[in-house]
C-alpha positions in Angstrom: 29.0 -89.5 -27.7 28.4 -85.7 -27.8 28.7 -83.7 -24.6 28.7 -79.9 -24.2 30.4 -77.6 -21.8 29.5 -73.9 -21.5 31.7 -71.7 -19.2 30.6 -68.2 -18.6 33.5 -65.9 -17.5 31.2 -63.6 -15.6 31.6 -60.0 -16.9 34.4 -60.6 -19.4 33.0 -58.3 -22.1 35.0 -57.2 -25.1 33.4 -53.8 -25.7 31.6 -52.4 -28.7 27.9 -52.8 -27.8 26.1 -50.6 -30.3 23.5 -49.5 -27.7 26.0 -48.8 -24.9 24.9 -45.2 -24.9 21.5 -46.2 -23.5 23.1 -47.7 -20.4 24.8 -45.8 -17.6 27.2 -45.9 -14.7 26.0 -43.0 -12.7 25.5 -40.1 -15.0 27.9 -41.4 -17.7 27.0 -43.8 -20.5 28.8 -47.0 -21.1 29.9 -45.9 -24.6 33.6 -47.0 -25.0 33.6 -49.5 -22.1 35.8 -52.5 -22.9 36.5 -54.9 -20.1 39.1 -57.1 -21.8 40.5 -54.4 -24.1 41.2 -52.0 -21.2 42.8 -54.7 -19.1 45.2 -55.4 -22.0 45.8 -51.7 -22.4 46.5 -51.1 -18.7 48.4 -54.2 -17.5 48.7 -56.5 -20.5 47.3 -60.1 -20.6 49.2 -63.4 -21.0 46.5 -65.9 -21.9 47.9 -68.1 -24.7 45.3 -70.8 -24.5 42.3 -68.4 -24.8 44.2 -66.5 -27.5 44.6 -69.7 -29.5 40.9 -70.2 -29.3 40.4 -66.7 -30.7 40.2 -64.3 -27.8 42.5 -61.6 -29.4 40.7 -62.0 -32.7 37.3 -61.6 -31.0 38.4 -58.4 -29.2 39.7 -56.9 -32.4 36.5 -57.8 -34.3 34.4 -56.2 -31.5 36.2 -52.9 -31.3 38.8 -52.7 -34.0 41.6 -52.1 -31.4 45.1 -53.4 -31.1 45.6 -56.4 -28.8 49.4 -56.5 -28.0 50.3 -59.9 -26.8 47.2 -61.5 -28.2 48.0 -62.2 -31.9 47.6 -66.0 -32.3 46.0 -67.4 -35.4 42.9 -69.1 -33.9 42.7 -72.9 -34.1 39.0 -72.9 -33.1 35.8 -71.2 -34.0 35.5 -67.7 -32.7 33.2 -64.7 -32.8 31.4 -62.0 -30.8 28.0 -62.2 -29.3 25.6 -59.3 -29.0 22.7 -59.2 -26.5 19.2 -58.0 -27.3 17.7 -58.2 -23.8 17.2 -54.8 -22.3 19.7 -55.3 -19.4 23.3 -55.7 -18.5 22.8 -58.2 -15.7 23.2 -61.8 -14.8 19.6 -63.1 -15.5 19.4 -61.3 -18.8 22.7 -62.6 -20.0 22.2 -66.2 -18.9 18.6 -66.5 -20.0 19.6 -65.3 -23.5 22.6 -67.5 -23.6 20.2 -70.4 -22.8 18.0 -69.4 -25.7 15.5 -66.9 -24.2 15.9 -63.2 -24.5 14.1 -61.6 -21.6 10.5 -61.0 -22.9 9.8 -58.0 -20.6 11.6 -55.0 -19.0 13.0 -55.5 -15.5 12.0 -53.3 -12.6 14.7 -51.1 -11.2 14.8 -49.1 -8.0 15.4 -45.3 -8.2 18.7 -43.7 -7.0 16.9 -42.1 -4.0 17.1 -42.5 -0.3 15.0 -44.5 0.5 15.2 -46.6 -2.6 12.5 -49.1 -1.8 8.8 -48.4 -1.6 7.1 -48.7 1.7 5.4 -52.0 1.0 8.8 -53.6 0.3 10.4 -52.1 3.4 7.5 -53.5 5.4 7.9 -56.9 3.9 11.6 -56.9 4.7 11.0 -55.9 8.3 8.3 -58.6 8.7 10.5 -61.3 7.1 13.5 -60.3 9.3 11.4 -59.8 12.5 12.9 -56.4 13.0 11.6 -52.8 13.4 13.7 -51.5 10.5 16.4 -52.1 7.9 19.7 -50.4 7.2 20.9 -48.6 4.0 17.8 -48.7 1.8 19.7 -47.2 -1.1 22.0 -47.9 -4.0 25.4 -49.2 -2.9 27.9 -52.0 -3.6 28.6 -55.1 -1.5 31.9 -54.0 0.0 31.0 -50.4 0.7 27.7 -51.3 2.3 29.3 -53.7 4.8 31.9 -51.1 5.7 29.3 -48.4 6.2 26.6 -50.4 8.0 28.2 -53.6 9.3 28.9 -52.3 12.8 25.5 -50.8 13.1 24.0 -54.1 11.9 25.9 -55.9 14.8 24.4 -53.5 17.3 20.8 -53.3 16.1 20.3 -56.7 14.4 18.7 -54.9 11.4 19.5 -56.4 8.0 21.4 -54.3 5.4 19.2 -54.0 2.4 20.4 -52.3 -0.8 20.2 -52.3 -4.6 22.3 -51.3 -7.6 21.9 -50.5 -11.3 20.7 -54.1 -11.8 17.2 -55.3 -11.1 18.1 -56.6 -7.7 17.5 -56.4 -4.0 20.5 -57.5 -1.9 20.4 -58.3 1.8 23.7 -58.5 3.8 23.7 -60.0 7.3 26.2 -61.5 9.7 26.4 -65.2 9.5 26.5 -65.7 13.2 24.9 -62.6 14.8 21.9 -62.6 12.4 22.3 -66.2 11.2 22.9 -67.6 7.8 19.8 -69.7 7.7 17.7 -66.8 9.0 19.1 -64.7 6.1 18.3 -67.3 3.6 14.7 -67.7 4.9 14.2 -63.9 4.8 15.3 -63.8 1.2 13.0 -66.7 0.3 10.1 -65.0 2.1 10.4 -61.7 0.2 11.4 -63.1 -3.2 7.8 -63.8 -4.4 6.8 -60.2 -3.8 9.9 -58.9 -5.7 9.4 -61.3 -8.5 5.7 -60.2 -9.0 7.2 -56.7 -9.5 9.7 -58.1 -12.1 12.7 -57.5 -9.9 15.1 -60.1 -11.2 16.8 -61.3 -8.0 16.9 -61.2 -4.3 20.5 -62.0 -3.2 21.6 -63.2 0.2 25.0 -61.7 1.1 26.3 -63.3 4.4 29.4 -61.9 5.9 31.7 -62.5 8.9 34.0 -60.4 11.1 33.8 -58.4 14.4 34.4 -54.9 13.2 34.8 -52.8 10.0 38.5 -53.7 9.6 37.9 -57.4 9.3 34.4 -57.7 7.7 34.5 -60.2 4.8 31.8 -61.6 2.6 31.6 -65.4 2.6 31.1 -68.0 -0.2 27.5 -68.7 0.9 25.9 -66.1 -1.4 22.6 -67.3 -2.8 20.5 -65.8 -5.5 16.7 -66.1 -5.5 15.9 -65.4 -9.1 12.8 -65.4 -11.2 12.2 -68.6 -13.0 12.4 -68.3 -16.8 8.8 -68.0 -18.2 9.5 -70.5 -21.0 11.7 -73.6 -21.4 15.3 -72.9 -22.1 18.4 -74.9 -23.0 18.6 -76.7 -19.6 15.0 -77.9 -20.0 15.6 -78.9 -23.6 18.6 -81.1 -22.6 16.6 -82.8 -19.9 13.6 -83.4 -22.2 16.1 -85.1 -24.6 17.3 -87.5 -21.9 20.5 -85.7 -20.9 21.5 -84.4 -17.5 22.4 -80.8 -16.8 25.2 -80.1 -14.3 25.2 -76.5 -12.9 28.5 -75.2 -11.7 28.6 -72.0 -9.7 25.4 -69.9 -9.4 23.8 -71.5 -12.5 21.2 -73.3 -10.3 20.3 -70.1 -8.6 20.0 -68.2 -11.9 17.5 -70.7 -13.3 15.8 -71.5 -10.0 17.0 -75.1 -10.5 14.7 -75.4 -13.6 16.3 -78.0 -15.7 19.2 -78.6 -13.4 20.1 -82.1 -12.2 23.2 -81.4 -10.1 24.6 -78.2 -8.7 27.9 -77.4 -7.1 28.9 -74.0 -5.6 32.0 -72.5 -4.1 34.9 -70.3 -4.9 36.1 -70.2 -8.5 39.1 -72.4 -7.7 36.6 -75.0 -6.3 34.4 -74.7 -9.4 37.3 -75.3 -11.7 38.1 -78.4 -9.7 34.4 -79.5 -10.1 34.8 -79.0 -13.9 37.8 -81.3 -13.8 35.6 -83.9 -12.2 32.7 -83.4 -14.6 34.9 -83.8 -17.7 35.6 -87.3 -16.4 32.1 -88.2 -15.1 29.6 -86.5 -17.4 27.8 -88.9 -19.7 27.0 -88.7 -23.4 24.2 -86.2 -24.0 25.0 -84.2 -20.8 25.4 -80.5 -20.6 27.7 -78.8 -18.1 26.8 -75.1 -17.6 29.3 -73.1 -15.4 29.6 -69.6 -14.2 32.8 -68.3 -12.7 31.6 -65.2 -10.8 34.8 -63.9 -9.2 35.9 -62.0 -12.3 32.8 -59.9 -11.7 32.5 -59.7 -7.9 36.1 -59.6 -6.9 37.6 -57.5 -9.6 35.0 -55.8 -11.9 32.9 -54.2 -9.3 35.9 -53.3 -7.2 37.6 -51.7 -10.3 40.7 -53.8 -9.8 42.3 -53.9 -13.2 45.4 -55.8 -12.2 43.5 -58.3 -10.1 41.1 -59.0 -13.0 44.0 -59.5 -15.4 45.7 -61.9 -13.0 42.5 -63.9 -12.5 42.2 -64.3 -16.3 45.8 -65.5 -16.4 45.1 -68.1 -13.7 42.1 -69.3 -15.5 44.1 -69.6 -18.7 46.7 -71.9 -17.0 43.8 -74.1 -15.8 42.3 -74.1 -19.3 45.5 -75.3 -20.8 45.3 -78.4 -18.5 41.5 -78.8 -19.1 41.5 -78.8 -22.9 43.4 -82.1 -23.3 41.0 -83.8 -21.0 38.0 -83.2 -23.3 36.9 -86.2 -25.2 36.4 -86.7 -28.9 32.9 -85.3 -29.7 32.9 -82.8 -26.8 32.0 -79.1 -27.4 33.4 -76.4 -25.2 32.2 -72.8 -25.4 33.8 -69.9 -23.5 31.8 -66.7 -23.3 30.5 -64.0 -20.9 27.1 -62.6 -19.8 27.9 -58.8 -19.8 30.8 -56.5 -19.2 32.2 -55.0 -16.0 35.1 -52.8 -17.1 37.4 -52.4 -14.1 38.8 -49.2 -15.6 35.4 -47.6 -15.9 33.6 -45.0 -13.9 31.2 -46.2 -11.1 31.0 -49.7 -9.9 28.2 -51.2 -12.1 28.2 -53.6 -15.0 28.9 -52.2 -18.5 26.9 -52.9 -21.6 29.3 -54.8 -23.9 29.5 -57.5 -26.5 31.2 -60.7 -25.4 33.7 -63.1 -27.0 32.5 -66.6 -28.1 35.3 -69.2 -28.2 34.4 -72.6 -29.5 36.6 -75.7 -29.1 35.5 -79.0 -30.7 33.8 -77.6 -33.8 36.6 -77.0 -36.2 38.0 -73.5 -36.8 37.0 -70.3 -38.5 35.3 -66.9 -37.8 31.7 -66.9 -36.6 31.4 -63.1 -36.9 28.8 -61.2 -34.9 26.1 -63.5 -33.5 23.4 -63.3 -30.9 23.6 -64.6 -27.3 20.8 -67.1 -28.1 22.9 -68.5 -30.9 25.0 -70.1 -28.2 22.0 -72.2 -27.0 21.0 -73.1 -30.6 24.6 -74.3 -31.3 24.8 -76.4 -28.2 21.4 -77.9 -29.0 22.5 -78.8 -32.5 25.7 -80.4 -31.1 23.6 -82.5 -28.7 21.1 -83.5 -31.4 18.3 -81.5 -29.8 15.6 -80.1 -32.1 14.9 -76.9 -30.1 16.6 -73.7 -31.1 14.8 -71.0 -29.1 15.4 -67.5 -30.4 18.8 -68.4 -31.8 20.4 -69.9 -34.9 23.3 -72.4 -34.7 26.7 -71.1 -35.8 28.1 -74.6 -36.2 
């Protein structure tokens, strides 16, 4: 009667990546970044249910720091995962968690103005039906709307920008530009970007009438490269189980191996998980991403907000755990870091906690991201292991 649930707390890293010096926020390396550790240090963290699963122990193992307030003796299996893909982004983290380290280097855009080569700019203009685009530089989603939103309303030109990730993001007003028009524009240019090994084209619709009230909506959509080889979602389907994507999972895997998909704000996604814990069948895999830790707090460098969001999740987790059935496996982890106390606004190269409910107790130690996929496959009785080795 085995089922498996994998919940990715987007960007909840725990520091200590040995190659952090090779990754940068602006001119400074990520050495010393520690998303969870610095939240604890700055504002404290009251997450007793995650701590009981081994969160405090995992943070201490990762960076050998004190975790005041997180001192529980774990009653679950716990450890720390280390990524080998050359990136600190959503596709790299999720592909590797699903058993496939990224087998190539992503393409990144330079920190120049303009950031995009002429052929991409031309493709963007053609897809939008406009004579030009706005921004064409490195920026973040809040700043770029503040700076270019009013000009976008006047000209109708889409706001196109990038970041330290392998990504091209397009922001446009839901009503003035049109949400469906934005989605079609992203779909039209995505194949060109994917050929160049740019990981994602992201639609970023927003609303409002002026800078003071611009606000991004929940209708973000990622147009991502499809994994070049079968991953955990495909393995589950091939074995006869269904895969339920919660959050942006369907987008990340281009719906490869996904049977059902639900999107929305994190509070809605946690409600969807409550439904799936009742309705998912034996052999099914529920794969969830809770993105607001990253988008609402990590990128905005909001330490207190990040901590409060983790505490709200922990309250929900305390109600969710008793609803799991005998034979269920639940793994909580993350895909990268995004230290809200750090310089810049980009992701940080970190190790991530791995908290495992439903497989006894004990320390896993340091494992690989792909070991998560291998362990879920073993639990579901699937032969494939990908690049990983089961820690069960």
